[in-house]
N, C-alpha and C positions, 0 to 999 in steps of 0.2 A: 148435387143440386143445392145442398145447404151452403157450400162455398160460393156458388154463383149468386145465391140470395144475399149473402153477406156483402159480396162485391157490389151488387146493384144498390143495396141499401147505403153503402158507403158513398157510392157515386151520387145518389140522390141527395144525401146530406151535404156533400161537397158542393153540388149545384145550388142548393138552397143558400148555403153560406156565401157563395160567390155572387148569387143574385142579390142578396141583401147588401153585400159590400158595394156592388155596382149601383144599386139603388141609392145607397148613401152617398156614393160619389156623384150621383146625378144632382145632388143638392147644390144650388148655385150660390155663390158669394160675390159681393162686389169687391173687385180688386183695383188698386191704383198703385202700381209698383213701377217706378221709373226705370229706364235703362241704366245699367251701371255694373258695378262689380258683382260677380256671381255670388260670392259668399254673402254679401249684405242682402242681395235680392232674394236668395233662398231662405235666409232667416226671416225676412219680411213675409215671404210667401207662407212659411210655416206658421207664423203668428196669425196671418189673415185666414188661412184655410183651416187651422186647427189640426193639421196633419203633421206628425213628426217627420222631419226631413233630414236624412242622414247623408253626410258627404265628408270626404277627407279634404282638409284645407288645401293641401298641395294639388289635389285633383282638379280644383276649380280656380286655383290661383292664376291670375292673368286673363281669365275668361270674362267677356262682357256679354251680359244678357240683354234681351230686347225688353222694351216697355210692355207692361200688361195693364190694360184698363178696361173695365166693364164687368158685367155680371156673367160669371163663368163658373163651370165646375172646376174642381181642383185639377183634374187631369187636363182640361182645356187650358187653364192658366199656365200650368207647367209646360205644356207643349209649346205654347206661344213664347214663353220665357226662354226656352232652350233652343228655339228654332235657329238654324244656321250656326250652331256652336258645336263643339266636339263633345258635348255632354249628353247623356241619356239618363232616363229615370225609369226605375222598376218599382212597382208597387207590391207590397206584401198584402196578399189577399186576406190574411187573418186580422192584421192590425191596421191596415190601411196606410201604413208608413211608406214613405218614398225613399229609395236609395238612389243617389245621383253619383254617377261615375263617368270617367272619360270613355269615349267610344273606342274600343280596341279591336273591333271586328274588321277582318280583312276586306270586307265588301262595303265598309262605311264610306261616307263621302270623302274623308281623308283620314287615313289611319294615324292615330295619335298615340305616342308612347305614354304609358301610365307612369307617373312619377309620384313617389311617396317618401316621406321621411321615415317610414317603417317598412319592414319586409312586405313585399307585395302580397295581397290577399285577393284571390279571385272569387268573387261572390257569384252565385248563380241562383236561379229560381227553380225550385222543385215543388210540384203540386201546388203552385201558387204561393209558395213560401219563399222568403228571402233567406238563403243559406250562405253563411260565411265559410269559405273553404279555408282549411288550416294548412300551415306550412311548417317545415322544420327550421328552427332557428338554432344557430350554433350554441352549444352548451347543453342541449337536450335533444334526445332522439324522439321525444314525444312532440308531435306537431301541435302548434299553438295558433290561435287567432292573432293576426297582426296587431289588433288593437291592444293586446297585452304587451305593451312595449317594455314595461318594467316587470321583471320576474325574479326568480331565485338567483339566477346566474348574472354576473356582471358582464353583460354583452354590450358593446358599442357598435352601432350600425351606421355605416356611412353610405348614404343613398347616392344614386346617380346624380341627383341635383347638387348634393353637397360636394361631390367630387368635381363636378363642372365648375362650381363656384370658386374653388381653389385655384383654377387656372392651370393645373398641372397637366402634363401631356403623357407622362409615363407612370407606371406603378412605383418606380424607384423614387420619383419626386413625391408621390403621395405618401409613402411610408415614413418620410421625414416629418409628416404632420401628426403622426400617432405619438402622443406624449409618453406612452409606456414603452415605445421602441427606443432602445438605447444603442446607438452605434458603438461598436467596439472602440475602446479608447484609441484615438488616432484615426478612426475611420470617419471621414467627414461626409462623403456623399454615398448614400445607399443607392445602388443602381446606376450611378453615374461614373463609376470607374475610379474612385480615389481611395487609396489607403495610405494615410499620411504617416503611419508607423514605419513604412518602408520608404526608400528614397525615390520611388517613382510610383505612378498610378498603376493600378492593377486592373482586374477584369470589370466588366459592366454588368455583373449579376445584381439581382435585387433580392436581398435577404432581410430577415427580420430577427430582432433580438429583444424580445419582451423581457422586462425586468433586468436586463443587462447580464443575464446568466449565460449567454453564448447563443450564437445563431442556431446551434443544433438542439436547443431546448424549446424552440417555438415550432409547434407543428403547423404546417401549412396545408390547407385543403383547397381543392377547386371543386365546387359543387359537392362538397362533403367527402371527397375522395383525396387520398394522399397524392402529392406530386412527388416525383422521384428526387432523391437526394443527389447532390453533386459535391465534388470536392473531397470525397472520402479518402482518395489516394493522396491528397495534399494537405490533410489535416484540418480542413475547414468544416466538412461534414454538415452541410446545411441545405435548405430548400431554396430553390431559385424561382422567383416569380417573374423574371425578366421576359419570359416568353408569352405573356398574356397582354394583349392590347387593351387599352382602356375602353375602346369602342365596344368591346365584347362584355364589359362588366356591368351588371345590374346593380349590385351592392357589394359591400365588403363588411363582414362581421368580425369583430375582434373580441374574443373571450379572454379576459385578463385573469383567469383563474386556472389552476391545474385541472386537467380533464382526461387523465389517462384511463379512468374508469369508463369513459365513453368512447374514446378514440384510440386508445392504446399508447404505445411508447412515444416518447418525445414531447408530449403535451404537458411539460412541466412548467414552463414560464407562461404558457397560454396557447391559444389556437387562433389562427387567422384563416378565415374561410372566404374565398372569393367566389361569389355567386355570379354566374354568367347569364346573360339574357337568354330567355327561353320562350317568352311570350311577346315578342316584338314582331310587328307586321309592318312592312314598308321597307324603306332603304334610306341610308344616310351616308354621307362622305364627310370626313373631317380633314382639314388641312391646318397645320400649325408650323410656325417658324419662330424660333427663339434665338437670341444672341445677347451678348454683353454690349455695352455702349462703347467699350474702348479696346476690344480685341475680337478676333474672329473665332468665337467658340460656338459657332452656329449649330443648332439642332433642328433638323427638318423631320417632320412627322406627317405621314399620311395614313389614315385608317378608313375602313369602310365596314358597314354592317348592313345586312339585309335579311328580312324574314318574310315568308309567305306561307299561306296555307291553302291547299286545294283539297276540299273534302276532308278526309280523315288524316291527310299527310301534312305535316308542318316541317318547314326547313328554315334554318338560320345559318347564315354564313358571315364570318367576320375575318378581318385581316389587318395587318399594319406593316408599315415600312418606316424605320427610323434610322437616321444617319446623323452622327455628331462629330464635330471637329474636336481637336485637342485644345486644352488650355496649357500653355507652356508655363513652367515655373518662373521663367524670366519675366513674364508679363505681370507678375505681382511682386511688389517690393518685399513683402514678408517671406516669400518663398524663393526669391531669385538666387540666393546663395546659401550654401550650407554653413557659412560662417555667420552665426547669429550674435556675435559679440557687439556689433554696432546697435543691435536692438536690445541689448542687455542680457543676452543669452550666452550659450556656449558655442565653441567652434566644433562643428560636426564634420568638417572636412576630414577625409581619410588621411591621417598624418603619414607622410613618407611615400604614399602611393601615387602622388602627382608627378608630373614630369616623366623622367625616365625610371623612377622608382628609387628605393633605398636599400642599403645593406646595414645591419646593426647587430649589436650584442644585446640579448634580452636581460643580462644581469646588470646592465648599466655601466660596465667598465669600458674604457677606451678600446677601440679597435687597434690591433697591432700597427705601430708606426704612425698612429693618428692621435689627436688630442680629444676626440669625441667618441661616444659610443655608436655614432651613426654617421653615414655619409651617403651622398647622392651617387647614383650610378653615373659615371662619366658619359657625356654625350658624344655622338659622332664616332662610335666604335662598335665592333661586332662582338666584343667580350672574349676574344680568344687570345689576346696578348696583354692582358691587364697586369699591372704591378701595383704594389701598395702606393707607389708614387703617383699612379694614375688617379688615386682618390684624394690626394692632398688638396687639390683645388676645391673639392666638394666636401672637405672635412667639416662635419657639423651642419652642412647646408643641405636641406631636403625640402621638397615641395609637397604641399597638401593637395589632394584631389578634391575639386569642387564640382559636384554633380548638378548643382542648381541650374547652371546655364544650359545644360543639354537635356534635362529630363522634363517630363510633363507632370503637371499637377492633376490633370484629368486626361485619360487616354482617349483617343478617337475610337469610336465603336459604331457598329451597324447591327440592326436587328431586323428579322423578318418573321412574321407570324401569320398563320392561317388556321382557321377552325371551321368545322362544319358540324351542325347538329341536326338530327332528324328525329321525328317522332311520328308514329303511326298508331292512331287510336282505333282499335278493332271493336272493343266494347268498353263499357265503363270500368270493367274489372281487368281489362287487358290493353295496355298501351306499350308498344315496343319503342325503344329509344336507342339511339346510337350517336356517337360523336367521335370525331377525329381531329386532332390538333397537331400542328407541326410548327416548331419554332427553331430559329437558329440565330446565334449571336456571334459576332466576331470583334475582337478587340486587338489593337496593336499597342504594345508597350515598348517604350524606348528604354533599353537596358544598356549595359556596359560591355566593353571588351572583356575577355576572360581575365580574372583577377586571382592572384595568389597572395595570401597574407600569412606571415609567420613561417614560411617554408624554410626548413633547415638545409643549408648547403654544407655538405660534409667537408671535413678538412682534406680528405683525399681527392676531392674534385680538382682536376688540374687547372680549371679555370677560376678557382677560388685562390686569390693571391695571398690571403691572410694566414694560411697555415693552421687555422682553427675553424671549428664549426661556427657559422654565422647565419643569421636569419635574413629573409628577403621579403619585402612588400613591393608589389608592382602590378601594373596592368600590362597585358601583352597586346599592345595595339595592333601589331602586325597581323593578328588573327581577325581583325575587324570587329565592328559592333555586334551586339547580340540582341537585336530587336526580336521581341517575342510576339507571335501571333497566337492568340487563344481563340478557339472555336468551340462552341457548344451547340449541339443539335439534339432536339428532343421531340420525337414523335410519340403521341399518346392516343390510345384507342379505347373506347368504352362502349359497351352494348348491354342491353338488358330489357327487363319488362317491369312495369309497375301498374298498379290499379287499385280501385276501391272494391272490396270484397263484400263484407256484410256488416251491418250495424256500425257504420263509420270506420271500420278497420281498413287499413291500407297496407300495402306491401311493396317491396322493391327488391328485385333480384338483378345483380349486375356483375359483369366481368370486365376487367380493364387491364391494360398493359401499358406501362410507361417506360420508355428507354431514353437514355441520354448518352451521347458520346461527347466527352470533353477532352480536348487535345491541346497541347502546347507545342508549337514548333518554334524553336529558338533561332533557327538559321545557323547561328554559331553558338555552341554551348558556352555558358559562362563558367562552368566548373571543370576542374581537372580531376582525374583519378590520381590522387596524391600519392598513393602507395606505388603506382607505376612511375610517377615523377621522381620520387625519392630513390627508387631503384635505378632509374636512368642517370641520376646525378652521381651515383657511385659506380656506374658502369666503366670499368677500366679500359675497355676496348673502344667505346664510343660514348664518352660522357656528354651529358646534356649541358648546353650553354644557357644560362639564365641571366648573367650579369652583362647585359648588352643593351644598346639603344634600339628600340623597336623600329626606328626609321632607317636603320642600316641593315642591308642584306648580308647573308652569309654567316649568321650566327649558328644556325642549325640547318641540316639538310631539309629539303622541301618535304613538307608533310609530316615531319617528325613531331612538332608540337601538337598538330591536329590529332595525331594518333593517341594522345593522352587525354583528350577531351571526352567527357561523358556524353552519352547520347543526347542529341539536341531535340528529339521528339519524344514526348511521353504523354500519357493521358489515362483515361479510365472510361469504363462503359458500365454504369450501373443500370439495372433493370428491375422493375417491380411488377409482378403479376398478381392480380387480386381477384378473388371470387367472393362476393359478399351477398348477404341477405339480411333484410330488416323488415320489421312489421310493427305497427303501432295502432292502438285503438283503445276503446273504453271497456273496462272489465265489468263494472257494475256502478250503480248510482247510490250515493249517500245523500243525506239531507243537505250537505254543504256543496254537493256537486258530484261530478263523475270521477271515479278512480280510473286513471289512465295509465297505460303501460306501453313499453316498447322493448323489443328484444331482437336479437339477431346474431349472426355469426360471420366469420371471415376466414378465408384461407388465403394466405399471402406467401409468395415466394420471392425472396430478395436475392439477386445475383450481382456480382461485381467482377468485372474483368479488368486486370491491370494491363494497360496497353504499353508496357515498357519491358518486354521480355528479354531485351538484349543488353541490359545494364551491365557495365563492365566493372562492377565493384566486386570485392571479395565476398561472395555469397555463401552462407552456410546452409540456409534453407530457402526454398522458393515456392511461391504459389502464384501462378499467373491468373487464377480465377478462384472465386469462392462463392458459396451460396448457403442459404438456410431457408427453412420453411417455418411458418407461424400459423397455428390454428387458434382462433379466438372465438369467444362467445361473450355476449353482454346482455344485461337486462336492466331496465329502469322502470321506476314506478313513481307516480305523483298522487298523493292522497290529500284531498281537501278535507280538513278536519272540521273547520267552522267556516261559514259563509253561505251565500245563497239564501235559502229559507231558514237557515239555522245559524243565527248570530247571537253574540253576547255583547254586553257593553265593552267598548274599546277593542272589540274583535270583529271587524268587518269581514276579514278573511284570514284564515290560518291554514297553511298548506305545508306538507312535508314531502320531501323527495328523497329517493335513494337510488343508487346505481352501483353495479358491480361488474367487473370485467376480468376474465381470465385469459391469458395468452400463454400458449405452450410453444416454446422455441425449440427447434431441433438441436441447437447447440447450447442452450442454457437451461432448459427445463421450464417449469411453470412459474408464472408470476400472476398473482391475483390482487387487485387493488379495489377498494371501495370508495364511494363518494356519497355524502349525505348533505341535505340542505333543508332549510326552513324559511318560510315566508310568513310574515305577520303584518297585516294591514289593519291597524287600529281604527283608522278612518279611511274613506275612499281616496283621500288625497295624500296619504302618507304610508310609506312601506318600509319595513325593516327586513333584511335578508341576511342569511348566514349559510356558508358552505364549509365543509371540511372534506379534504380529499387526500388520497395518497397517489403517488405517481412513480413511474419508472422510465428509464431510458437504457436501452441495450447498447453495448459497444458496437461500433460499425464493423462491417466485414473487413475494412482496411485496418482498423485498429487491432483486429484479431489475427488476420491472416496475411497481411502484406508481407512481402519477402523481407527476410532479415538480412541485413548487410553490416559489414564492419569496415571502418575506414579510420584514418588518422585525422584527428581534429586538433588544431593548434590552440591551446589555452594561452591567454594573455593576462597581463597585469592591468588591463583597461576594464573598469567596471562596465558590464553590459556586453562585452565582446568576448564570448567564451571565457567567462570569468568565474572563478570559484576560490573560496578560502577553505583550507583544510583544518577542521577543528581538532584533529588528532595530531597535528603538527604545529600547534600554537597559532592557528589561523594564518599560516603562510600561504601566498597565492600558489595555485596549481599552474605550472608553466610548461610550455613545450608540447610535443606531440603526445596525445593520449588516444589510445585505441578506443573507438566509440562504436556502439551497437545501436542500430535503429531498425524499425520495422514493426511487424505485428507481434502482439503479446496474447497468446491463447489463454492465459490465466486470468484475464480481466473478468470482472463480475459486473452485473448491472448497477446503474446509478439509481438512487432512491430519493423520493421527495415527499414532503408533507406540506400541505397548503391549507390555511384558514383564511376566510374572507368574511368580513362583516360590512354590511352596507345599509345606507339610508337613502330613500328616494322620496322627494316631496314635489307634488304638483300643487302649487299654492292656489287655493280657491279664491283668495281675495285679490290676487294679482293674476288676471287671466293670461294664459300662455306662458307663465313662468314655471320652470321645473328645475330641480336641483338634485344631483346625486353625489354621494360621498361614500367611498369604499376604503376600508383598511385591510391590508393583506399581511400575512405572516407566513414566511416560506422557509423551510429547511431543506437543503439540498446536500445529500451525503454521498460518499463513495464516488465522487466525480472522477471521470476519466480524462486524463490529459497528459501532455508532455511537461516534464519538470525541467526548470532551467538548471544549468550546471551547478550553480552554487547551492541550490536547495537539494539536489541529488547528493552532493558531497556532505552537506550538513545533516540531512534528515533520513537518507536512504543508504546507510552503510552497506546493506546487502547488495546494492547495485554498483558497488565500487570494488575494484581489485587493485592491489598494491604490489609494488616490488618488494624485495627483501629489505630488512632494516639496514640502514647505512652507517650505524655506529656514530650517529651525529647527535645523540642525546634524546632522540625520539624512539619510542618503542615500535613504531611501524614505519614502513617504507613509504615512498611517494606514490601518488595515484598514477596507475598505468593504464587502467581500463575503466570506462563508464558506460553503463547501460542506459540509453536514452529512450527506450521504448515506453509507450504510454502505460500508466498505472492508475489504480483507484487511489488518488492521493489527496483529494480536497474536500472541503465542506464549506458551504455558504449558508449563513443565516441572515435573512433580510426582512425588514418590515417597511411599510410605507403607506402612502395614501394616494388615491385617485379621486379627482373631483371633476364634475361637469355641470354646466349651467346653460340653460336655453330659455330665451324669452322672445316670443313672437307677438308682435303688436300690429294688428291690422288697423289701418286708418283709411280715410277717404282719399288720402294722397299716396297710398301704397302700403305694403307690409314691410315692417322693420323686424329684422331677426338679429338678435344678439346671442352669440354662442361663445363659450369658453371652456377650456379643459386644461388640467394640469396634473402632474405627477410629482410626488415628493418622496424620496427615499429617507426614512428615518434612521435605520441602521443597516449596515452591510458589512458583516464580518466574514472574512475568508480565512480558513485554516488550510495551509498548504501541505501539511502532513500530520499524522496522528500525534507526533511529538512536538510539533511546532505550535507556537502561540498564535491565537487568532489575530488577524490584522484587520483593523477597521478601515475599510475602503469607502465608507460612507461619504467622506469629503470628495471622493472621485466620482460620485453619482449626483450630478446637479439637479435642481428643480427644472423641469421642462414644462412650458406652458404655451398655449396657443389661444388666441381670441379673435373674434371677427364680428363685424357689424355690417349687415347688408340691407339694402333697400331694393324692393322690386315693385314695379308699377307699369302696367300696360306694355309688357314686353321688355322694359328696361330693367336692368339689375346692376347695381354698383355697390362696392363694398371695400372695406379695408381689413386686412388680416395682420395680426401682430404675433410674432414668434419669438420666444424668449428662452434662453438658457442661462441659468444662474451661475455664479462663480463656482469654481471647483478646483481641486488639486490634481495636478498631473506632473509626473516626474519630479515630485518634491517642490513644485512651484504652484502658485495660485494663478489660475486662468481667470481673467476678468469675465464678468457677465456680458452677454451679447443680446441685442434686440434687433430684430429686422421687421420692417413694415412692408407689406405688399398691398398693391392697389389692383382692383379688378373692376372692369366695366364691360357690360355686354348688352346687346340689343337683339331681341328675337322678333322676327317679322312673321306674322301669321299669314298675311296676304289675303286678298279677296278672290275667292274662286270664280266670281262672275267676271272679273277683269281678264282680258285676253292679251294685254300688252306684254312685250318682252320683259320689261322691268317688273311687272306684277308677277310673272312666272318665276323670275330670278329670285326675287326677295321672299316669295312664298315659302314658309317654313325654313327660313334662313336665320342662323344665329352667328353673330360676329362678336368676338371678344378681344379685349386687350388686357394683359396682365403685366404689371411691372413688379418684379420681385426685388426686395431690398432697395426700395425706392430712394432711400437716403444714402445709398452706397456705403453702408457701414463696413469697415474693414474688420475681418475676424480678429478677436483678441489674440495677442501674441502667446504662442506656446513654444516652449524651449525644445523643439523637435527639429529634425533636418529641414522640413518644409515650413515650419514656423506657424502652423495653425492646427486646430483640431476641433471637431464637432460642429463646424459651421461650413458654409459654402464659400470656396475661394473665388467663385465667379463674381461675387459682389453684385452690383446692380445689373439687372438683365431684364429683358422683356420677352413676351410671347404673344404673338398675334395668331388667333385661331378663327377658322371659319367652318361652320357645320351646315350642311345643306341636306334637308330631307327630300328625297326624290319621289 
């Protein structure tokens, strides 16, 4: 009975308060607000009514309100003002304040997507009170209100609108706009299939490399969960975002700080979290077509997205189809030939491998009976009746192989993506969710015919007329080209439950499985089993013929050369299964605010299958699959020390944060890393922040357990081509066949990192709409795992080198005979730098102007390749990267210019000039009139049309002394994209 009495008393008090509020609302005021821009009208309404009116600038941007004139209550005036718009208003019964937002209800007159420059916050009314829902923002597991854009963590949020403004159609193009993202030296197009450090374009994956530490040090999440790694079996070990259509993306958050204490391994350079749409109702279709102005490098893209809710069930479906043509190297003067001497560079043609090939002596002495150490293989013969006289016409005459005319700078590729998201709200404390995603990508790479370099033809081979061992360089054109088809298929499934439990606490329990099948089908393998070839050359009963013209039949019996080729199909199948739980809420209240916490756990199983079980190399150990499990727990706390009702001079707010995570690996043991942070706001408009964290990265399953193989590798005297100097033999070059070992190394240990970040954020009160942030980072990365080049192994890792017996030639040791090329913990990186961002939004009667800029500068970047090696300053190889834009928007029109800049830097010992590209974008969004019934009115209703011109000045990439002649910029040069989006 007492409980019932208290409830009745509370209800009566609430009714009295509500009655008083409504009575106050009944007071009428004279309004005279003309029709016009919603932001200006709402401000005038607030001033006239005396009611605080809250709204997000982006939520009302482009909306025109009706005129309001006469003696009206505040509610009446606001209803008239917002009539026939996509805006609705909710009043706080306690304060009388109005909150204006876009109508996102599925049964509204026309569902409108909510757009914000900050993470979406879904407000609601409870007991007549306006309550702001909190969301999880990357960098913290504690949910925050979206209005707190600047916090302890340096997080950059790219909203849906900002992505649309850039005119990009794929995530690959978008990642090139992140200034902290440093493509690996020589990698020009992320996600568009170009790796200029190799002589031809490679796959069409989209990877990220924050701070330039390597793609495998940037953790990538989708909706807060890891995506599967790809490339472990091929040494790339990174996360691929190519399977996510832009139509499904709500926002992208980039944490530029180490966060292993929150997310576990790999979050050393930072975290990129792609948040997919979950609260979109309606449907839209996007079409885009892009191409260059002088070649057919067309990219066609179709995406769709649709969401609906019926009662408690919500559904969101999205998908995309992308198809792109190749860009041939011959279509650009800087990449058309491997011979860069006309451009002031080097000749990268493969000496002697052109034409029919060459035979030579590696010591530089003349071949027997000739005047030169090399000679071209005579044409028009099958190699079975050669004499020394046959080589006299080609004495000293050899051809260089130029791959420029036959290779692509960008490979053709195709992507398909489909995703489905479901949520079923049973109670406020229980909502079931599930999502399924499927993506596939296929890339075709133009490769070469099988190639042999430095093969030793023994003196006893009857088809070797010289009577001594000689070397051979040549392509075997009779085997045909080796075009590679790469295919990546990734299905992902997630299911779980979430909800609000008590006193603002929330929880989420989820299970997910992500699988990837990545395969390479070469058609014809480019590689020979050299040990078998060497044996066949010495076969006295049926010796192999290699000194022949490929265009002449009869050199070898049918199928014999093919029998020495390594398998042409190989691949990998990584799989990640995860069960996770997390919860967050408020522990208790201090005078400065609520002490909030988050905690959770994770069980993860990582598996990797090597899809190349038939390798015909000399194998000593073999694992066709490997797996490990990880059990993890984390906790985070945020403590407001000063603020709220408890302030001091020059301390508007002081907050401390701390996080800790422990991961127990089945094959490594336990790793525990902490993270601490502090936020000091001396005034409401200025903020200082600092974080310090430790991180770790475990070796991949491939680095640990990939099958170990041994083979002969031919060392040469050409720097960069299996080149090494022997310090124990007066730095003489290592030459000839060296038995090499590669594969997994189970003795690897985890990589470690330490990161410090200091930041400043200013929202200038005297310049409305202007904000600035500046962060300085200091990062140490130790025990890095990687493959060491031959010269460094011989120089700094003597334990990985075996030698023959002393030769009585004045040196105490013999020559190098074996080298272990397996990955080791060999490197250390120390780097510091700055990130800066500026935003200035200026609303005017003629539209809103938005000026944005961002830049990243590396101050120091020291790399130590071995414990005994001296640190090398690679800072000159890490240029300043900057991007700026100026946009104007008014009444559905939006136009702007974007500037992208890369400062000069060093590469391969040469200075690469700075580059600047200008992009132009213009778009028109038609809202349409729902009262009009004409066909044109229906077509243009909720229609957006845009035109983007990238590199509008057609600036050529600065010359780089590499085979393709450029690096770090887009070889397509000037190109355009036309896009149409229709909401249905």
